[in-house]
N, CA, C and O atoms as a GROMACS GRO file, in nm:
protein
  320
    1MET      N    1   0.533  -1.146  -1.544
    1MET     CA    2   0.496  -1.120  -1.411
    1MET      C    3   0.720  -1.030  -1.429
    1MET      O    4   0.834  -1.073  -1.448
    2ARG      N    5   0.663  -0.918  -1.409
    2ARG     CA    6   0.849  -0.807  -1.397
    2ARG      C    7   0.865  -0.774  -1.271
    2ARG      O    8   0.784  -0.770  -1.178
    3TRP      N    9   1.021  -0.741  -1.278
    3TRP     CA   10   1.117  -0.656  -1.118
    3TRP      C   11   1.065  -0.512  -1.156
    3TRP      O   12   1.076  -0.457  -1.265
    4LYS      N   13   1.006  -0.462  -1.040
    4LYS     CA   14   0.998  -0.332  -1.089
    4LYS      C   15   0.986  -0.270  -0.917
    4LYS      O   16   0.924  -0.307  -0.818
    5ASP      N   17   1.088  -0.150  -0.951
    5ASP     CA   18   1.105  -0.052  -0.845
    5ASP      C   19   1.098  -0.169  -0.732
    5ASP      O   20   0.993  -0.185  -0.670
    6GLY      N   21   1.239  -0.271  -0.701
    6GLY     CA   22   1.222  -0.374  -0.577
    6GLY      C   23   1.099  -0.445  -0.545
    6GLY      O   24   1.113  -0.510  -0.441
    7CYS      N   25   0.996  -0.455  -0.592
    7CYS     CA   26   0.872  -0.526  -0.646
    7CYS      C   27   0.860  -0.629  -0.765
    7CYS      O   28   0.901  -0.608  -0.879
    8TRP      N   29   0.799  -0.742  -0.723
    8TRP     CA   30   0.685  -0.775  -0.839
    8TRP      C   31   0.612  -0.690  -0.915
    8TRP      O   32   0.552  -0.603  -0.851
    9ASP      N   33   0.595  -0.689  -1.061
    9ASP     CA   34   0.523  -0.631  -1.103
    9ASP      C   35   0.407  -0.761  -1.188
    9ASP      O   36   0.437  -0.827  -1.287
   10ASP      N   37   0.274  -0.765  -1.110
   10ASP     CA   38   0.198  -0.872  -1.194
   10ASP      C   39   0.026  -0.765  -1.268
   10ASP      O   40  -0.064  -0.709  -1.204
   11ASP      N   41   0.044  -0.776  -1.397
   11ASP     CA   42  -0.044  -0.739  -1.453
   11ASP      C   43  -0.135  -0.601  -1.337
   11ASP      O   44  -0.232  -0.613  -1.261
   12GLY      N   45  -0.038  -0.464  -1.375
   12GLY     CA   46  -0.023  -0.337  -1.251
   12GLY      C   47  -0.040  -0.373  -1.146
   12GLY      O   48   0.007  -0.271  -1.095
   13VAL      N   49  -0.072  -0.438  -1.051
   13VAL     CA   50  -0.034  -0.479  -0.915
   13VAL      C   51   0.147  -0.543  -0.886
   13VAL      O   52   0.211  -0.631  -0.943
   14ARG      N   53   0.181  -0.450  -0.775
   14ARG     CA   54   0.316  -0.455  -0.750
   14ARG      C   55   0.307  -0.555  -0.637
   14ARG      O   56   0.214  -0.530  -0.560
   15ASP      N   57   0.405  -0.698  -0.596
   15ASP     CA   58   0.434  -0.747  -0.477
   15ASP      C   59   0.489  -0.664  -0.386
   15ASP      O   60   0.578  -0.594  -0.432
   16VAL      N   61   0.462  -0.645  -0.250
   16VAL     CA   62   0.571  -0.550  -0.160
   16VAL      C   63   0.536  -0.667  -0.041
   16VAL      O   64   0.433  -0.695   0.020
   17SER      N   65   0.679  -0.721  -0.040
   17SER     CA   66   0.714  -0.850   0.048
   17SER      C   67   0.757  -0.739   0.187
   17SER      O   68   0.823  -0.636   0.203
   18ILE      N   69   0.639  -0.871   0.303
   18ILE     CA   70   0.686  -0.792   0.455
   18ILE      C   71   0.770  -0.886   0.541
   18ILE      O   72   0.679  -0.917   0.618
   19THR      N   73   0.837  -0.929   0.570
   19THR     CA   74   0.918  -0.957   0.735
   19THR      C   75   0.761  -1.053   0.781
   19THR      O   76   0.716  -1.166   0.763
   20GLU      N   77   0.729  -0.954   0.832
   20GLU     CA   78   0.653  -1.000   0.957
   20GLU      C   79   0.472  -1.032   0.962
   20GLU      O   80   0.416  -0.976   0.868
   21ASP      N   81   0.416  -1.079   1.017
   21ASP     CA   82   0.290  -1.138   0.978
   21ASP      C   83   0.212  -1.016   0.895
   21ASP      O   84   0.151  -1.040   0.791
   22GLY      N   85   0.217  -0.907   0.943
   22GLY     CA   86   0.148  -0.769   0.896
   22GLY      C   87   0.231  -0.643   0.915
   22GLY      O   88   0.342  -0.641   0.970
   23ILE      N   89   0.170  -0.547   0.868
   23ILE     CA   90   0.228  -0.408   0.853
   23ILE      C   91   0.071  -0.306   0.875
   23ILE      O   92  -0.048  -0.337   0.867
   24ARG      N   93   0.121  -0.217   0.895
   24ARG     CA   94   0.054  -0.095   0.919
   24ARG      C   95  -0.011  -0.041   0.769
   24ARG      O   96   0.064  -0.062   0.674
   25LEU      N   97  -0.120   0.016   0.740
   25LEU     CA   98  -0.171   0.080   0.637
   25LEU      C   99  -0.029   0.202   0.644
   25LEU      O  100   0.076   0.178   0.585
   26GLY      N  101  -0.046   0.303   0.709
   26GLY     CA  102   0.083   0.391   0.703
   26GLY      C  103   0.214   0.367   0.683
   26GLY      O  104   0.292   0.462   0.676
   27GLN      N  105   0.247   0.265   0.675
   27GLN     CA  106   0.372   0.197   0.684
   27GLN      C  107   0.413   0.131   0.556
   27GLN      O  108   0.527   0.135   0.510
   28LEU      N  109   0.306   0.068   0.499
   28LEU     CA  110   0.290   0.011   0.411
   28LEU      C  111   0.278   0.106   0.279
   28LEU      O  112   0.342   0.063   0.183
   29LEU      N  113   0.218   0.207   0.261
   29LEU     CA  114   0.218   0.354   0.189
   29LEU      C  115   0.349   0.378   0.138
   29LEU      O  116   0.395   0.371   0.024
   30LYS      N  117   0.416   0.416   0.289
   30LYS     CA  118   0.569   0.454   0.261
   30LYS      C  119   0.700   0.341   0.191
   30LYS      O  120   0.781   0.373   0.104
   31LEU      N  121   0.692   0.238   0.243
   31LEU     CA  122   0.713   0.111   0.174
   31LEU      C  123   0.762   0.125   0.044
   31LEU      O  124   0.873   0.134  -0.007
   32ALA      N  125   0.618   0.123  -0.004
   32ALA     CA  126   0.601   0.101  -0.124
   32ALA      C  127   0.613   0.194  -0.259
   32ALA      O  128   0.603   0.161  -0.377
   33GLY      N  129   0.638   0.323  -0.198
   33GLY     CA  130   0.655   0.430  -0.241
   33GLY      C  131   0.509   0.521  -0.305
   33GLY      O  132   0.507   0.612  -0.388
   34LEU      N  133   0.399   0.459  -0.232
   34LEU     CA  134   0.305   0.571  -0.270
   34LEU      C  135   0.299   0.689  -0.155
   34LEU      O  136   0.206   0.770  -0.167
   35VAL      N  137   0.378   0.704  -0.060
   35VAL     CA  138   0.374   0.888   0.005
   35VAL      C  139   0.514   0.896   0.003
   35VAL      O  140   0.557   0.780  -0.004
   36ASP      N  141   0.554   0.931   0.004
   36ASP     CA  142   0.708   1.000   0.057
   36ASP      C  143   0.716   0.982   0.226
   36ASP      O  144   0.826   0.932   0.250
   37THR      N  145   0.657   0.999   0.324
   37THR     CA  146   0.659   1.067   0.429
   37THR      C  147   0.477   0.978   0.484
   37THR      O  148   0.377   0.928   0.432
   38GLY      N  149   0.553   1.017   0.665
   38GLY     CA  150   0.399   0.991   0.730
   38GLY      C  151   0.259   1.096   0.701
   38GLY      O  152   0.142   1.072   0.674
   39ALA      N  153   0.335   1.219   0.721
   39ALA     CA  154   0.258   1.291   0.716
   39ALA      C  155   0.189   1.328   0.545
   39ALA      O  156   0.092   1.392   0.504
   40ASP      N  157   0.262   1.276   0.504
   40ASP     CA  158   0.197   1.269   0.331
   40ASP      C  159   0.066   1.174   0.389
   40ASP      O  160  -0.047   1.222   0.397
   41ALA      N  161   0.094   1.047   0.423
   41ALA     CA  162  -0.028   0.891   0.413
   41ALA      C  163  -0.098   0.975   0.498
   41ALA      O  164  -0.210   0.983   0.448
   42LYS      N  165  -0.091   1.062   0.628
   42LYS     CA  166  -0.210   1.110   0.707
   42LYS      C  167  -0.291   1.197   0.589
   42LYS      O  168  -0.411   1.170   0.583
   43THR      N  169  -0.251   1.282   0.510
   43THR     CA  170  -0.299   1.356   0.427
   43THR      C  171  -0.381   1.243   0.335
   43THR      O  172  -0.504   1.251   0.335
   44VAL      N  173  -0.329   1.161   0.274
   44VAL     CA  174  -0.361   1.143   0.170
   44VAL      C  175  -0.484   1.038   0.269
   44VAL      O  176  -0.569   1.128   0.271
   45LEU      N  177  -0.536   0.952   0.327
   45LEU     CA  178  -0.578   0.867   0.357
   45LEU      C  179  -0.726   0.944   0.472
   45LEU      O  180  -0.839   0.906   0.502
   46ALA      N  181  -0.635   1.078   0.507
   46ALA     CA  182  -0.814   1.204   0.566
   46ALA      C  183  -0.898   1.210   0.410
   46ALA      O  184  -1.016   1.196   0.377
   47ALA      N  185  -0.790   1.235   0.347
   47ALA     CA  186  -0.851   1.285   0.192
   47ALA      C  187  -0.888   1.119   0.132
   47ALA      O  188  -0.879   1.112   0.009
   48GLY      N  189  -0.919   1.019   0.184
   48GLY     CA  190  -0.959   0.954   0.110
   48GLY      C  191  -0.928   0.876  -0.041
   48GLY      O  192  -0.984   0.788  -0.105
   49GLU      N  193  -0.807   0.959  -0.059
   49GLU     CA  194  -0.763   0.896  -0.183
   49GLU      C  195  -0.640   0.708  -0.074
   49GLU      O  196  -0.530   0.681  -0.026
   50VAL      N  197  -0.706   0.679  -0.087
   50VAL     CA  198  -0.673   0.517  -0.038
   50VAL      C  199  -0.770   0.356   0.017
   50VAL      O  200  -0.824   0.320   0.122
   51ARG      N  201  -0.748   0.290  -0.134
   51ARG     CA  202  -0.844   0.185  -0.094
   51ARG      C  203  -0.754   0.052  -0.043
   51ARG      O  204  -0.634   0.041  -0.067
   52VAL      N  205  -0.837  -0.052   0.034
   52VAL     CA  206  -0.734  -0.120   0.067
   52VAL      C  207  -0.867  -0.229   0.044
   52VAL      O  208  -0.977  -0.199   0.092
   53ASN      N  209  -0.852  -0.334  -0.020
   53ASN     CA  210  -0.914  -0.417  -0.118
   53ASN      C  211  -1.083  -0.320  -0.160
   53ASN      O  212  -1.190  -0.342  -0.103
   54GLY      N  213  -1.067  -0.252  -0.233
   54GLY     CA  214  -1.116  -0.176  -0.331
   54GLY      C  215  -1.248  -0.090  -0.257
   54GLY      O  216  -1.345  -0.053  -0.323
   55GLU      N  217  -1.230  -0.060  -0.067
   55GLU     CA  218  -1.261  -0.014  -0.033
   55GLU      C  219  -1.190   0.120  -0.022
   55GLU      O  220  -1.069   0.109  -0.038
   56VAL      N  221  -1.224   0.219  -0.005
   56VAL     CA  222  -1.171   0.376   0.110
   56VAL      C  223  -1.175   0.314   0.286
   56VAL      O  224  -1.260   0.264   0.359
   57GLU      N  225  -1.039   0.350   0.297
   57GLU     CA  226  -0.976   0.358   0.420
   57GLU      C  227  -0.906   0.496   0.476
   57GLU      O  228  -0.822   0.564   0.418
   58THR      N  229  -0.950   0.513   0.575
   58THR     CA  230  -0.928   0.562   0.598
   58THR      C  231  -0.799   0.626   0.735
   58THR      O  232  -0.728   0.726   0.751
   59ARG      N  233  -0.820   0.541   0.783
   59ARG     CA  234  -0.708   0.442   0.931
   59ARG      C  235  -0.534   0.405   0.899
   59ARG      O  236  -0.472   0.313   0.846
   60ARG      N  237  -0.507   0.514   0.956
   60ARG     CA  238  -0.341   0.512   0.892
   60ARG      C  239  -0.276   0.358   0.972
   60ARG      O  240  -0.174   0.306   0.928
   61GLY      N  241  -0.332   0.316   1.060
   61GLY     CA  242  -0.315   0.250   1.135
   61GLY      C  243  -0.361   0.090   1.118
   61GLY      O  244  -0.324   0.001   1.195
   62ARG      N  245  -0.422   0.076   1.040
   62ARG     CA  246  -0.526  -0.045   0.978
   62ARG      C  247  -0.391  -0.149   0.898
   62ARG      O  248  -0.321  -0.143   0.798
   63GLN      N  249  -0.415  -0.258   1.035
   63GLN     CA  250  -0.360  -0.378   1.004
   63GLN      C  251  -0.378  -0.482   0.846
   63GLN      O  252  -0.482  -0.529   0.801
   64LEU      N  253  -0.261  -0.493   0.801
   64LEU     CA  254  -0.281  -0.560   0.653
   64LEU      C  255  -0.247  -0.692   0.640
   64LEU      O  256  -0.147  -0.725   0.703
   65ARG      N  257  -0.284  -0.747   0.599
   65ARG     CA  258  -0.187  -0.916   0.582
   65ARG      C  259  -0.156  -0.956   0.412
   65ARG      O  260  -0.207  -0.894   0.319
   66ARG      N  261  -0.097  -1.032   0.401
   66ARG     CA  262  -0.025  -1.065   0.296
   66ARG      C  263  -0.172  -1.096   0.206
   66ARG      O  264  -0.273  -1.140   0.262
   67GLY      N  265  -0.166  -1.065   0.065
   67GLY     CA  266  -0.288  -1.085   0.011
   67GLY      C  267  -0.327  -0.944  -0.025
   67GLY      O  268  -0.330  -0.904  -0.141
   68ASP      N  269  -0.373  -0.836   0.135
   68ASP     CA  270  -0.452  -0.720   0.089
   68ASP      C  271  -0.344  -0.611  -0.041
   68ASP      O  272  -0.228  -0.577  -0.059
   69VAL      N  273  -0.486  -0.594  -0.106
   69VAL     CA  274  -0.440  -0.499  -0.203
   69VAL      C  275  -0.428  -0.339  -0.188
   69VAL      O  276  -0.537  -0.286  -0.172
   70VAL      N  277  -0.350  -0.277  -0.190
   70VAL     CA  278  -0.375  -0.104  -0.166
   70VAL      C  279  -0.365  -0.028  -0.309
   70VAL      O  280  -0.271  -0.035  -0.389
   71GLU      N  281  -0.471   0.038  -0.320
   71GLU     CA  282  -0.420   0.130  -0.390
   71GLU      C  283  -0.501   0.283  -0.397
   71GLU      O  284  -0.613   0.324  -0.368
   72ARG      N  285  -0.354   0.347  -0.460
   72ARG     CA  286  -0.325   0.514  -0.451
   72ARG      C  287  -0.302   0.592  -0.571
   72ARG      O  288  -0.193   0.571  -0.623
   73ALA      N  289  -0.376   0.676  -0.630
   73ALA     CA  290  -0.378   0.748  -0.748
   73ALA      C  291  -0.294   0.701  -0.818
   73ALA      O  292  -0.175   0.733  -0.826
   74GLY      N  293  -0.386   0.571  -0.911
   74GLY     CA  294  -0.404   0.468  -1.019
   74GLY      C  295  -0.262   0.364  -0.991
   74GLY      O  296  -0.193   0.325  -1.085
   75GLU      N  297  -0.238   0.333  -0.868
   75GLU     CA  298  -0.120   0.308  -0.920
   75GLU      C  299  -0.155   0.146  -0.730
   75GLU      O  300  -0.164   0.170  -0.610
   76ALA      N  301  -0.162   0.030  -0.795
   76ALA     CA  302  -0.172  -0.056  -0.679
   76ALA      C  303  -0.057  -0.162  -0.647
   76ALA      O  304   0.029  -0.212  -0.720
   77VAL      N  305  -0.086  -0.178  -0.510
   77VAL     CA  306   0.033  -0.289  -0.446
   77VAL      C  307  -0.040  -0.354  -0.359
   77VAL      O  308  -0.134  -0.317  -0.290
   78ARG      N  309   0.043  -0.515  -0.376
   78ARG     CA  310  -0.080  -0.603  -0.274
   78ARG      C  311   0.077  -0.665  -0.187
   78ARG      O  312   0.194  -0.680  -0.222
   79VAL      N  313   0.007  -0.687  -0.070
   79VAL     CA  314   0.129  -0.722   0.062
   79VAL      C  315   0.165  -0.864   0.003
   79VAL      O  316   0.075  -0.945  -0.016
   80SER      N  317   0.302  -0.897  -0.028
   80SER     CA  318   0.307  -1.054   0.017
   80SER      C  319   0.404  -1.095   0.106
   80SER      O  320   0.410  -1.213   0.141
   0.00000   0.00000   0.00000
């Protein structure tokens, strides 16, 4: 495990820490640096480019909890 871009990296999955119990998918995509803006999040979600726990997700407001894994463009992050 190593520290990368402000997050822990474990076997290619970076941990992204949140302070609340949950976070919306669009917010996590920005926080993790998987997109630059909310408009980018909307675009990549509509195109089916995002997976949550292995399944395609298109809802920007999807609530994520600790342990959920989000993937986009070959990068994966875990909510922690």
